[in-house]
C-alpha positions as CSV (number, residue, x, y, z in Angstrom):
1,M,59.7,28.3,2.6
2,S,57.3,29.2,5.5
3,L,58.1,32.2,7.6
4,F,58.2,29.8,10.5
5,S,57.6,26.1,11.1
6,Y,53.9,25.8,11.7
7,E,54.4,22.1,12.4
8,T,56.6,23.0,15.3
9,L,54.1,25.6,16.6
10,K,51.3,23.1,16.2
11,R,53.1,20.5,18.2
12,V,53.4,23.0,21.0
13,M,49.8,24.3,20.8
14,F,48.4,20.8,20.6
15,N,49.8,20.2,24.1
16,F,47.1,22.6,25.3
17,E,43.4,22.0,25.6
18,P,41.8,23.2,22.3
19,E,40.0,26.2,23.9
20,T,43.2,27.2,25.7
21,A,45.2,26.9,22.5
22,H,42.6,29.1,20.8
23,L,43.0,31.8,23.5
24,V,46.8,31.7,23.2
25,A,46.7,32.0,19.5
26,G,44.1,34.8,19.8
27,F,46.3,36.8,22.1
28,G,49.1,36.7,19.5
29,L,46.7,37.8,16.8
30,K,45.4,40.7,18.8
31,A,48.9,41.9,19.5
32,L,50.2,41.5,15.9
33,P,48.8,44.8,14.5
34,F,50.6,46.7,17.2
35,C,53.9,45.6,15.8
36,P,53.8,46.9,12.3
37,P,57.2,45.6,11.1
38,L,56.3,42.0,12.1
39,Y,52.8,42.4,10.8
40,N,53.9,43.7,7.4
41,K,56.6,41.0,7.1
42,I,54.1,38.2,7.8
43,R,51.4,39.8,5.6
44,S,53.8,40.2,2.7
45,H,54.7,36.5,3.0
46,Y,51.2,35.0,3.2
47,F,48.8,37.5,1.5
48,V,48.4,36.8,-2.2
49,D,47.3,39.9,-4.1
50,E,47.1,39.3,-7.9
51,T,44.6,40.9,-10.2
52,I,43.4,37.5,-11.6
53,L,41.9,36.8,-8.1
54,H,40.2,40.1,-7.6
55,Q,36.4,40.2,-7.5
56,N,34.0,43.0,-6.8
57,I,31.3,41.6,-4.6
58,F,28.7,43.5,-2.7
59,G,30.3,46.7,-3.8
60,Q,33.7,45.9,-2.3
61,E,36.9,44.5,-3.6
62,F,37.8,41.0,-2.5
63,K,41.5,40.6,-3.3
64,N,41.4,36.9,-3.0
65,P,38.5,34.4,-2.6
66,V,39.6,32.6,0.6
67,G,37.9,33.8,3.8
68,L,38.1,33.0,7.4
69,A,34.8,31.2,8.4
70,A,32.7,32.4,11.3
71,G,33.4,30.8,14.7
72,F,37.1,31.6,14.8
73,D,36.8,35.3,15.6
74,K,33.6,35.3,17.6
75,N,34.1,38.8,19.0
76,G,35.8,40.7,16.2
77,E,39.1,40.9,18.0
78,Y,41.3,39.6,15.2
79,I,40.0,41.5,12.2
80,K,43.1,43.6,11.6
81,A,45.3,40.5,11.9
82,T,43.4,38.3,9.5
83,P,45.0,39.7,6.3
84,A,48.4,38.7,7.7
85,L,47.2,35.1,7.6
86,G,46.5,35.5,3.9
87,F,42.7,35.7,4.0
88,G,40.9,37.9,1.4
89,Y,38.1,38.5,3.9
90,T,36.8,37.5,7.3
91,E,33.5,36.6,8.8
92,I,33.1,37.4,12.5
93,G,30.7,36.0,15.1
94,T,28.3,34.3,15.6
95,I,27.1,37.3,17.6
96,T,24.0,37.3,19.8
97,P,22.1,40.3,21.2
98,L,23.3,39.6,24.8
99,A,26.6,38.2,25.9
100,Q,26.5,34.5,26.7
101,S,29.0,32.0,28.0
102,G,28.0,29.2,25.7
103,N,27.7,25.5,26.6
104,Q,29.4,23.6,29.4
105,K,33.0,22.7,29.0
106,P,34.7,20.7,27.6
107,R,33.0,21.7,24.3
108,L,35.9,21.8,21.8
109,F,37.7,18.6,20.6
110,R,40.4,17.8,18.1
111,L,39.8,14.7,15.9
112,I,43.4,14.5,15.0
113,E,43.2,11.2,13.1
114,D,40.6,12.8,10.8
115,E,42.1,16.3,10.6
116,S,38.8,17.6,11.9
117,I,37.3,19.6,14.8
118,Q,34.2,18.9,16.8
119,N,32.6,21.7,18.8
120,A,29.6,22.3,21.0
121,M,30.5,25.9,21.8
122,G,26.9,27.3,21.8
123,F,27.5,30.8,20.4
124,N,29.7,31.9,23.3
125,N,30.4,35.6,22.6
126,K,30.6,39.0,24.3
127,G,27.4,40.3,22.8
128,A,26.3,42.8,20.2
129,D,27.4,46.0,22.1
130,F,30.9,44.7,22.5
131,M,31.1,43.9,18.8
132,L,29.6,47.2,17.8
133,K,32.4,49.0,19.7
134,K,35.0,46.9,17.8
135,L,33.4,47.7,14.4
136,K,33.1,51.4,15.1
137,K,36.9,51.5,15.4
138,L,37.3,49.9,12.0
139,K,35.5,52.5,9.9
140,S,38.7,53.3,7.9
141,F,39.8,49.6,7.6
142,D,39.2,48.7,4.0
143,Y,38.7,45.0,4.2
144,P,35.6,42.8,3.5
145,I,33.9,41.8,6.8
146,G,30.9,39.5,7.1
147,I,28.8,39.7,10.3
148,N,27.3,36.4,11.4
149,I,24.3,36.8,13.7
150,G,22.2,34.3,15.8
151,K,19.7,34.2,18.6
152,N,20.5,33.9,22.3
153,K,20.1,30.5,23.9
154,V,17.5,31.7,26.3
155,T,15.4,33.2,23.6
156,S,12.4,30.9,22.7
157,E,11.8,29.9,19.2
158,D,8.6,31.9,18.9
159,R,10.6,35.1,20.0
160,A,13.7,34.4,17.8
161,I,12.7,37.0,15.3
162,D,13.0,39.7,18.0
163,D,16.7,38.8,18.5
164,Y,17.4,39.0,14.7
165,K,15.6,42.3,14.5
166,K,17.8,43.7,17.3
167,L,20.9,42.5,15.6
168,F,19.9,44.0,12.2
169,E,19.2,47.3,13.9
170,I,22.6,47.3,15.7
171,F,24.7,46.3,12.7
172,K,22.7,47.8,9.8
173,D,25.5,50.2,8.8
174,F,28.5,47.9,9.5
175,G,30.4,45.2,7.6
176,T,30.2,44.1,4.0
177,Y,27.4,41.6,4.5
178,I,25.3,40.0,7.3
179,V,24.7,36.3,7.7
180,I,21.6,34.8,9.3
181,N,22.8,31.7,11.2
182,I,20.0,29.3,11.9
183,S,22.1,26.2,11.1
184,S,24.4,25.7,14.1
185,P,23.6,22.4,15.9
186,N,24.7,23.8,19.3
187,T,21.8,26.1,20.2
188,P,18.6,24.1,21.1
189,G,15.9,24.6,18.5
190,L,18.0,26.8,16.2
191,R,17.9,24.4,13.2
192,D,14.1,24.3,13.6
193,L,14.1,27.8,12.2
194,Q,15.2,26.5,8.8
195,N,11.7,26.6,7.6
196,E,9.8,28.6,5.0
197,K,7.8,30.7,7.4
198,F,10.7,31.9,9.5
199,I,13.0,32.5,6.6
200,K,10.5,34.7,4.9
201,E,9.9,36.6,8.1
202,V,13.5,37.1,9.0
203,F,14.5,38.3,5.6
204,G,11.5,40.6,5.5
205,V,12.6,42.1,8.8
206,G,16.2,42.4,7.7
207,K,15.5,44.0,4.4
208,S,13.2,46.6,6.1
209,I,16.1,47.6,8.4
210,T,19.3,47.5,6.4
211,T,20.5,47.9,2.9
212,K,23.5,45.6,3.6
213,P,23.4,42.3,1.7
214,I,22.0,39.5,3.8
215,L,23.0,35.8,3.3
216,L,21.6,32.6,4.7
217,K,23.9,29.9,6.1
218,I,22.6,26.4,5.8
219,A,23.3,23.0,7.5
220,P,24.8,20.0,5.7
221,D,22.5,17.5,7.2
222,M,19.4,18.1,5.2
223,S,18.6,16.5,1.8
224,S,19.8,18.3,-1.3
225,Q,16.2,19.0,-2.3
226,D,15.4,20.5,1.1
227,A,18.6,22.7,0.9
228,I,17.5,23.8,-2.6
229,D,14.0,24.6,-1.5
230,I,15.0,26.6,1.6
231,S,17.6,28.5,-0.4
232,K,15.1,29.3,-3.1
233,V,12.7,30.6,-0.4
234,A,15.5,32.8,1.0
235,L,16.6,34.1,-2.4
236,S,13.0,35.0,-3.3
237,A,12.6,36.7,0.1
238,G,15.6,39.0,-0.7
239,A,18.7,37.0,0.3
240,S,21.8,38.1,-1.5
241,G,23.4,34.7,-1.3
242,I,23.8,31.4,0.5
243,I,26.6,30.0,2.6
244,A,26.9,26.2,2.5
245,T,27.6,24.6,4.9
246,N,27.7,24.8,8.6
247,T,29.1,21.9,10.8
248,T,27.6,18.4,10.6
249,I,26.0,16.2,13.2
250,D,26.6,13.0,11.1
251,Y,28.6,11.1,13.8
252,S,28.8,8.1,11.5
253,L,31.6,9.8,9.7
254,T,34.2,8.7,12.2
255,P,34.5,6.4,15.2
256,H,36.3,9.2,17.0
257,A,33.3,11.5,17.2
258,K,31.5,12.6,20.4
259,D,27.7,12.2,20.3
260,F,27.1,15.9,20.5
261,G,28.2,19.1,18.8
262,G,29.1,19.7,15.2
263,I,32.0,18.3,13.1
264,S,34.1,20.5,10.7
265,G,37.2,19.9,8.8
266,K,38.3,17.1,6.5
267,L,35.4,14.8,7.6
268,L,32.9,17.3,6.3
269,K,34.6,17.8,2.9
270,D,32.7,15.4,0.7
271,K,29.3,16.0,2.4
272,S,29.7,19.7,2.1
273,Y,30.9,19.6,-1.6
274,H,28.1,17.3,-2.8
275,L,25.4,19.4,-1.1
276,F,26.9,22.6,-2.5
277,K,27.2,21.1,-6.0
278,D,23.5,20.1,-5.9
279,L,22.4,23.4,-4.5
280,A,24.5,25.4,-7.0
281,S,23.0,23.5,-9.9
282,E,19.6,25.0,-9.1
283,V,20.4,28.5,-7.7
284,F,23.6,29.5,-9.5
285,G,23.3,33.1,-10.8
286,K,20.5,34.0,-8.4
287,G,22.9,35.2,-5.6
288,I,26.4,35.0,-4.3
289,L,27.4,31.4,-3.3
290,I,30.0,30.8,-0.6
291,S,31.3,27.2,-0.1
292,V,32.8,26.1,3.3
293,G,33.5,22.7,4.7
294,G,36.8,20.8,4.7
295,I,38.5,22.8,1.9
296,D,42.1,21.7,2.3
297,S,43.8,22.4,-1.1
298,A,43.8,24.6,-4.2
299,D,42.3,21.6,-6.1
300,E,39.4,21.5,-3.7
301,A,38.9,25.2,-3.7
302,Y,38.9,25.3,-7.5
303,K,36.4,22.5,-7.6
304,R,34.0,24.5,-5.4
305,I,34.6,27.6,-7.6
306,K,33.9,25.8,-10.8
307,A,30.8,24.3,-9.2
308,G,29.5,27.9,-8.5
309,A,31.2,29.4,-5.5
310,N,32.2,33.0,-5.8
311,L,34.0,32.7,-2.5
312,I,35.2,29.9,-0.2
313,Q,35.9,29.8,3.6
314,V,38.4,27.9,5.8
315,Y,38.5,27.3,9.5
316,S,39.4,23.9,10.8
317,M,42.0,23.2,8.1
318,L,43.8,26.4,9.2
319,I,44.3,24.8,12.6
320,Y,45.8,21.7,11.0
321,R,47.8,23.2,8.2
322,G,48.5,26.8,9.2
323,P,48.5,30.0,7.2
324,N,50.7,28.5,4.5
325,L,47.5,26.6,3.4
326,I,45.8,29.9,2.5
327,K,48.9,31.0,0.5
328,E,49.0,27.6,-1.3
329,I,45.3,27.7,-2.2
330,N,45.6,31.2,-3.7
331,E,48.8,30.5,-5.6
332,G,47.4,27.2,-6.8
333,L,44.2,28.9,-8.0
334,I,46.3,31.4,-10.0
335,K,48.1,28.5,-11.7
336,M,44.9,26.6,-12.5
337,L,43.1,29.7,-13.7
338,K,45.9,30.5,-16.1
339,A,46.2,26.9,-17.3
340,D,42.5,26.9,-18.2
341,G,42.8,30.2,-20.0
342,F,40.9,32.4,-17.6
343,E,41.9,36.0,-17.2
344,N,40.0,36.5,-14.0
345,I,38.5,34.2,-11.4
346,N,35.0,35.5,-12.3
347,Q,35.2,33.5,-15.5
348,A,35.8,30.3,-13.6
349,V,32.9,30.7,-11.2
350,G,30.3,28.2,-12.2
351,A,32.3,27.1,-15.2
352,D,31.1,23.5,-14.8
353,L,27.5,24.8,-15.0
354,K,27.9,26.9,-18.1
């Protein structure tokens, strides 16, 4: 039984505009660590910690493979609360060098009939200095944290490398890994940076500044071959892994879509899986692969893992299903791993490719 009825909470929250609801939820998450008895009770209910799910990745222990995708915690304000929702790790950001307000409102929409979200946020965040202060306070917090970085909207394409260089310098000693985000559809010209020249340049700069693992996050709207080619370039340039995928601008997926912004959630599931599967068939074993996009069950999570994913991420489906989804995924994975005779999740990663 759930600790509380998320369906009841969802009905209340869905009476608010999406951004307002996010702020209300965020307030609760920020406050939660300051009430240890409540925090510990919620965490003990939702957080699944079984040896069969443990993985050592990037030199840190991930106690379960389900992470919170970037975009939910843009300013690193909910990091301490994230384990209470059941997540084995979190990815914060996207962070830009300077604070920016993002795109004009309204810019966040629920596609309720499709269990999906459409956003045109535009990297709204409080900037790198704010995030740095947050991370400095977490030095003793033993929990895997990915740092997702991107360029400011006002930064021209030919100066984009300067923004990424600044961000590498600021966060070079923080987090478990760093993600280069050039795949969001909500910053003009950003996806144009998904080219061989820029990818080689940005990884060259990053590797010269930090020893932290650097990953590339790619869009779902390119062909499988283009995704494979770009990922191979990144891995050859020093990438430690690939995250697939970001949101989609394929508005043909539903009649309920706006004609701007990126779609995430259930509508993205098949598109994300097929691109990931094709990508993994070519680059599996050359870096850590993280699958994200519409993962809504243990079955879907296990499918991504057997296709080559070391880790998975959830965002939109958390909004529709609540933290019990994370618990159900992890408990379901344990059952399926044991049923298939695996002693550890590592043995299942890429099982369909072996």
